[in-house]
C-alpha positions in Angstrom: 2.3 48.2 -16.9 -0.9 48.0 -19.0 -3.2 45.2 -17.9 -4.1 42.6 -20.5 -7.7 43.3 -19.5 -7.4 47.1 -19.1 -9.1 48.4 -22.2 -12.1 49.9 -20.4 -10.2 51.3 -17.5 -9.0 54.9 -17.3 -7.1 54.6 -14.0 -4.5 52.1 -12.7 -4.6 50.7 -9.2 -1.9 51.5 -6.7 0.9 49.0 -6.5 -0.1 47.9 -3.0 -3.6 47.2 -4.3 -2.2 45.1 -7.1 -0.1 43.2 -4.5 -3.2 42.5 -2.4 -5.2 41.2 -5.3 -2.4 39.2 -7.0 -2.2 35.4 -6.7 1.1 34.9 -8.6 3.0 34.6 -5.3 1.4 31.1 -4.8 -0.4 30.1 -8.0 2.9 29.9 -9.9 3.0 26.4 -8.5 0.5 25.7 -11.3 2.9 26.7 -14.0 3.3 23.2 -15.5 -0.5 22.5 -15.4 -1.3 25.9 -17.0 1.2 25.2 -19.8 -0.2 21.7 -20.2 -3.8 23.0 -20.5 -2.7 25.7 -23.0 -1.1 23.1 -25.2 -4.3 21.1 -25.3 -6.4 24.1 -25.9 -4.5 25.5 -28.8 -4.2 22.0 -30.3 -8.0 21.7 -30.1 -8.4 25.3 -31.7 -6.3 24.1 -34.6 -8.2 20.9 -35.0 -11.4 22.8 -35.1 -10.1 25.3 -37.7 -10.5 28.2 -35.2 -6.7 28.9 -35.6 -4.7 28.1 -38.7 -1.9 25.7 -38.7 0.8 28.3 -38.8 -0.6 30.1 -35.7 -0.9 26.8 -33.8 2.7 25.9 -34.7 3.9 29.3 -33.5 2.0 29.1 -30.2 3.0 25.5 -29.5 6.6 26.4 -30.1 6.4 29.3 -27.7 4.7 27.2 -25.1 7.4 24.6 -25.5 10.0 27.2 -24.9 8.2 28.5 -21.8 8.0 24.9 -20.5 11.7 24.5 -21.0 12.4 27.7 -19.0 10.0 26.6 -16.3 11.7 23.3 -15.8 15.1 25.2 -15.6 13.6 27.6 -13.1 14.2 30.6 -15.4 10.8 32.2 -15.6 10.3 35.5 -13.8 6.8 36.2 -12.6 5.5 39.7 -11.9 2.7 40.9 -9.5 1.5 43.4 -12.1 0.4 40.5 -14.2 -1.7 39.2 -11.3 -1.7 35.4 -11.8 -0.1 32.5 -13.5 -2.4 32.8 -16.5 -1.7 36.4 -17.4 2.0 36.0 -16.5 2.4 33.2 -19.0 0.3 34.9 -21.6 2.5 38.0 -21.4 5.6 35.9 -21.6 4.2 34.1 -24.6 3.3 37.3 -26.5 6.7 38.8 -25.6 8.3 35.6 -27.1 6.3 35.1 -30.3 4.4 38.4 -30.8 0.7 39.3 -31.0 -0.2 35.8 -32.2 0.3 34.7 -28.6 -2.9 36.6 -27.7 -4.9 34.1 -29.8 -4.2 31.4 -27.3 -7.0 32.8 -25.2 -9.6 32.3 -27.9 -12.7 30.5 -26.6 -11.3 30.4 -23.1 -11.5 32.4 -19.8 -9.3 32.5 -16.8 -12.3 31.1 -15.0 -12.3 27.8 -16.8 -8.5 27.9 -17.2 -7.7 28.1 -13.4 -10.3 25.4 -12.7 -8.6 23.2 -15.3 -5.2 23.8 -13.7 -6.4 22.7 -10.3 -8.0 19.6 -11.6 -4.8 18.7 -13.4 -2.8 19.5 -10.3 -4.8 17.3 -8.0 -5.0 14.4 -10.4 -1.2 14.2 -10.2 -0.9 14.8 -6.5 -3.6 12.3 -5.5 -1.6 9.6 -7.3 1.5 10.6 -5.3 -0.5 10.5 -2.0 -1.8 7.0 -2.8 1.6 5.8 -3.6 3.0 7.1 -0.3 0.1 5.6 1.6 0.9 2.2 0.1 4.6 2.6 0.9 3.7 3.3 4.5 1.3 0.4 4.6 4.1 -1.9 3.4 6.3 -0.7 6.2 3.6 -1.4 8.7 3.2 -4.9 7.3 6.9 -5.6 7.5 7.1 -4.4 11.1 3.9 -6.3 12.0 5.2 -9.6 10.6 8.2 -9.2 12.9 6.1 -8.8 16.0 3.1 -11.2 15.6 3.9 -13.0 18.8 5.2 -9.9 20.6 2.7 -9.3 23.4 1.8 -5.8 24.4 -0.7 -4.1 26.7 -3.9 -3.0 25.0 -5.6 0.1 26.3 -9.0 1.6 26.8 -9.2 5.1 28.4 -5.4 4.9 28.3 -5.6 2.3 31.1 -4.4 -1.3 30.8 -7.2 -3.4 29.3 -6.2 -6.7 27.7 -3.0 -8.2 26.3 -2.7 -8.1 22.6 -0.3 -8.9 19.8 1.8 -5.8 19.0 1.3 -6.6 15.4 -2.4 -6.4 15.9 -2.0 -2.9 17.2 0.1 -1.8 14.3 -2.3 -3.4 11.8 -5.1 -1.2 13.1 -3.3 1.7 11.4 -2.9 -0.3 8.2 -6.7 -0.5 7.9 -7.1 3.2 8.7 -4.7 4.0 5.9 -6.5 1.5 3.6 -9.7 3.5 4.1 -7.8 6.7 3.4 -6.4 5.2 0.2 -9.9 4.2 -0.9 -11.2 7.7 -0.2 -8.5 9.3 -2.3 -9.0 6.9 -5.1 -12.7 7.4 -5.0 -12.2 11.2 -5.2 -10.6 10.8 -8.6 -14.1 10.4 -10.1 -14.8 14.1 -9.2 -11.3 15.3 -10.0 -11.2 13.7 -13.4 -13.8 16.1 -14.9 -12.7 18.8 -17.3 -14.0 22.4 -17.0 -12.0 23.7 -19.9 -14.3 25.2 -22.6 -16.9 26.5 -20.1 -15.6 30.0 -20.7 -16.2 32.7 -18.1 -19.5 31.0 -17.2 -21.7 30.7 -20.2 -19.7 28.7 -22.7 -18.4 30.3 -26.0 -19.6 31.2 -29.5 -16.5 29.5 -31.0 -17.0 26.0 -32.4 -14.7 24.3 -29.8 -14.6 20.6 -29.1 -14.5 20.1 -25.3 -14.4 16.3 -25.7 -11.2 16.7 -27.8 -9.6 18.9 -25.1 -10.6 16.2 -22.5 -9.0 13.5 -24.6 -5.8 15.5 -25.0 -5.5 16.2 -21.3 -6.5 12.6 -20.2 -9.9 13.5 -18.6 -12.7 10.9 -18.7 -15.5 13.4 -19.0 -16.4 17.2 -19.1 -18.7 19.2 -16.9 -22.1 19.3 -18.5 -23.0 22.7 -17.1 -20.7 25.7 -17.8 -21.8 27.6 -14.7 -21.1 24.6 -12.5 -17.8 24.0 -14.3 -16.2 27.3 -13.3 -17.7 27.6 -9.8 -17.2 24.0 -8.6 -14.6 23.5 -5.9 -16.2 20.4 -4.4 -13.3 18.4 -5.6 -10.9 20.5 -3.6 -13.1 20.3 -0.5 -13.2 16.6 -0.9 -9.4 16.4 -1.2 -9.0 18.6 2.0 -11.6 16.4 3.8 -9.8 13.2 2.9 -6.5 14.8 3.9 -8.0 15.8 7.2 -9.0 12.2 7.9 -5.6 11.0 6.9 -3.9 13.5 9.2 -6.3 12.4 12.0 -5.0 8.9 11.7 -1.4 9.9 11.5 -1.9 12.2 14.5 -3.4 9.3 16.5 -0.4 7.1 15.6 2.0 10.0 16.4 0.5 10.4 19.8 1.1 6.7 20.5 4.6 6.9 19.2 5.3 9.8 21.5 3.8 8.0 24.5 5.5 4.7 23.7 8.9 6.4 23.5 8.8 8.0 27.0 10.8 6.7 29.8 7.6 5.8 31.6 6.6 3.4 28.8 9.9 2.6 26.9 8.0 0.4 24.5 9.9 1.7 21.5 12.9 3.8 20.7 12.9 6.1 17.7 15.9 6.3 15.4 18.2 9.3 15.8 17.3 10.5 12.3 13.7 11.2 13.5 14.5 12.7 16.9 16.1 15.9 18.2 18.0 16.9 21.3 17.6 19.8 23.7 19.6 23.0 23.7 20.0 22.9 27.4 19.4 19.3 28.6 22.0 16.9 27.1 20.2 13.7 28.0 17.1 14.5 25.9 15.9 12.6 22.8 12.7 14.3 21.7 10.2 12.7 19.2 9.9 16.0 17.3 8.8 14.6 14.0 5.9 12.8 15.5 5.0 15.9 17.4 5.2 18.0 14.3 2.9 15.7 12.4 0.5 15.8 15.4 0.7 19.6 15.3 0.4 20.0 11.5 -2.9 18.1 11.6 -4.5 21.4 12.8 -3.4 23.4 9.8 -4.9 20.8 7.5 -8.2 21.0 9.4 -7.9 24.8 9.0 -7.5 24.6 5.3 -10.7 22.6 5.0 -12.7 24.9 7.2 -11.2 27.9 5.3 -12.4 26.7 1.9 -15.8 25.7 3.2 -16.2 29.2 4.6 -15.2 30.8 1.4 -17.7 28.8 -0.6 -20.7 28.9 1.6 -21.7 32.5 0.6 -20.5 32.8 -3.0 -23.3 33.1 -5.6 -22.8 31.6 -9.0 -20.5 31.7 -10.7 -16.9 32.9 -10.2 -16.1 35.4 -7.5 -12.7 36.8 -6.5 -13.2 35.0 -3.1 -12.4 31.8 -4.9 -8.8 32.9 -5.3 -8.6 31.7 -1.7 -9.0 28.1 -2.8 -5.4 27.5 -3.7 -3.0 28.3 -0.9 -4.8 25.8 1.5 -4.7 23.2 -1.2 -1.0 23.7 -1.9 -0.2 23.7 1.8 -2.2 20.5 2.4 -0.5 18.7 -0.4 2.9 19.7 0.9 1.9 18.8 4.5 0.5 15.3 3.8 3.2 14.3 1.4 5.8 15.3 3.9 4.0 13.6 6.9 3.6 10.3 5.0 7.3 10.2 4.1 8.4 11.1 7.6 6.1 8.5 9.2 7.1 5.7 6.9 10.8 6.3 7.8 10.0 6.7 11.5 8.2 3.4 11.8 10.6 1.5 9.5 13.6 2.5 11.7 12.1 2.4 15.2 13.2 -0.3 17.6 10.5 -2.3 19.5 11.6 -3.0 23.1 10.2 -6.6 23.3 11.6 -7.2 26.8 9.8 -4.1 28.1 6.6 -5.1 26.5 6.9 -8.7 28.0 7.5 -7.2 31.4 4.5 -4.9 31.1 1.9 -7.6 30.3 3.2 -9.7 33.2 2.9 -6.9 35.7 -0.7 -5.8 35.4 -4.3 -7.0 35.5 -4.9 -7.0 31.8 -5.6 -10.8 32.1 -8.6 -10.2 34.3 -11.1 -10.7 31.5 -9.6 -14.2 31.0 -10.6 -15.0 34.6 -14.1 -13.8 34.1 -14.4 -15.7 30.8 -13.0 -18.8 32.5 -15.8 -18.7 35.1 -18.4 -18.0 32.4 -17.3 -21.2 30.5 -17.9 -23.1 33.8 -21.5 -22.0 33.8 -21.4 -18.9 36.0 -23.4 -15.9 34.5 -20.9 -13.4 33.2 -22.1 -10.6 35.4 -21.4 -12.7 38.5 -18.1 -13.8 37.0 -17.2 -10.2 36.5 -17.9 -9.4 40.2 -15.9 -12.4 41.4 -13.0 -11.4 39.3 -13.2 -7.8 40.5 -13.0 -9.0 44.1 -9.9 -11.1 43.3 -8.3 -8.2 41.6 -8.9 -6.0 44.7 -7.4 -8.7 46.9 -4.3 -8.7 44.7 -4.1 -4.9 44.9 -4.2 -5.0 48.7 -1.4 -7.6 48.7 0.7 -5.9 46.0 0.6 -9.0 43.7 -1.0 -10.0 40.5 -3.6 -12.7 39.6 -0.9 -15.2 38.5 0.6 -14.8 42.0 -2.6 -15.4 43.9 -2.7 -18.9 45.5 -5.5 -21.1 44.3 -6.9 -21.6 47.8 -7.5 -17.8 48.0 -9.1 -17.8 44.6 -11.5 -20.6 45.6 -12.7 -18.5 48.5 -14.6 -16.5 45.9 -15.6 -19.4 43.7 -15.1 -23.1 43.9 -15.3 -23.3 40.1 -11.7 -22.1 39.9 -9.2 -25.0 39.3 -5.5 -25.3 38.8 -5.8 -24.9 35.0 -6.8 -21.3 35.6 -3.1 -20.3 35.8 -2.6 -21.5 32.2 -5.6 -19.4 31.1 -4.2 -16.3 32.9 -0.9 -16.3 31.1 -0.7 -13.4 28.7 0.4 -15.6 25.9 -2.6 -17.8 26.3 -4.9 -14.8 26.6 -3.8 -13.5 23.3 -3.7 -16.9 21.5 -7.3 -17.8 22.6 -8.8 -14.7 21.0 -9.3 -16.4 17.7 -12.6 -14.7 16.7 -12.5 -13.1 13.2 -10.5 -9.9 13.4 -9.3 -10.7 16.9 -5.8 -10.4 18.3 -5.1 -14.2 18.3 -1.8 -14.9 16.6 -3.4 -17.0 13.9 -6.0 -14.4 13.3 -3.3 -11.7 13.0 -1.5 -13.8 10.4 -4.7 -14.2 8.4 -5.2 -10.4 8.7 -1.6 -9.7 7.4 -2.1 -12.1 4.5 -5.3 -10.3 3.6 -3.6 -7.0 3.8 -0.8 -8.1 1.5 -3.3 -8.6 -1.3 -4.4 -5.0 -1.0 -1.1 -3.3 -1.6 0.7 -3.4 -4.9 3.6 -5.8 -5.2 5.9 -3.5 -7.3 
């Protein structure tokens, strides 16, 4: 098959070389964006008088037919035509004749592919933000149900202080809020049109790049043609934002996995988000959470892969940059799936409130309350810390907890301790008293949830 660019070549490549160099196996995912860009480009060419109205009408009709076939899944792509651009151009010329070749007037595949990817990410970032908000709403709903459910809080994965379970869930709401802000902020860099930059130096045709931008819904155009065709910062930024999102999802997944073990039993996942064992009938595995945790690595890899591709490429376009797409497509697919799965997993999980209640009444996570109590009585906190540590050690030796220790034994370490210390040591009181801004106190958690509600859309 003769290449569309093959005029100066006297020899054709072997088929296996074509297969190695072709991108149609993955960039066909840009079919709708490529057609969209072509419609805007030919419309602009007509408006500028570069093509006559009849030619524009023929090309637009052909593109409309290709779009119809694309939506029906009827387009057949060929490796010999290398990429999505040449495949569609060949289909167009086969459909409407040589006039189809005029579509490429004043345009290069270099600015064409960059345009396609800008269009692609503009749409996908909107989807990502919508799914983040859906997940945030689910977290809010679950948190409202468990404001006064008390759970152990951890540092170093050791019991630290009692907290509201809602407070723990809301930590992930705020991580997601930052993720959402980053994706929204990235639209400033995605919403720039490279079309009209040509191969790298612009074009001699009297095109109107602002008109193309208007037709495609872009707010501005690249002011430098070389930067326009070589810039992949917007993809790197998307991959970076996606990596942070997956970091947060992976951390949450890790806790879901731990909480659902028999050792913790803080939650139970719905059957729809769990799997069994092929040999052990009793098993209920948190496979979806584990997969999200595992897929985080591939998103990191996609980011590092593109950074590595770009670090040594001189201006402007180089074939290396064909490697910018597969990681982007894979990351989009991964984060959209992970967000959908996680939303359903959290929405349907059961919180074992009795187990959580038992946990906070059978540990020393209220020890800080005792130290704070002594500090409010005038004892320097470091001394109060030491006194409390000694009382904890006494309890460990006896196999009891602070609430079980008789007052007379407490007073052996400090006569500042009075009967009211037992009220302070209750986990419910420990949580309620932490009323500092952003703290785990029940009233503060309610304030936090109300604030969060104003940040998510109400539709």
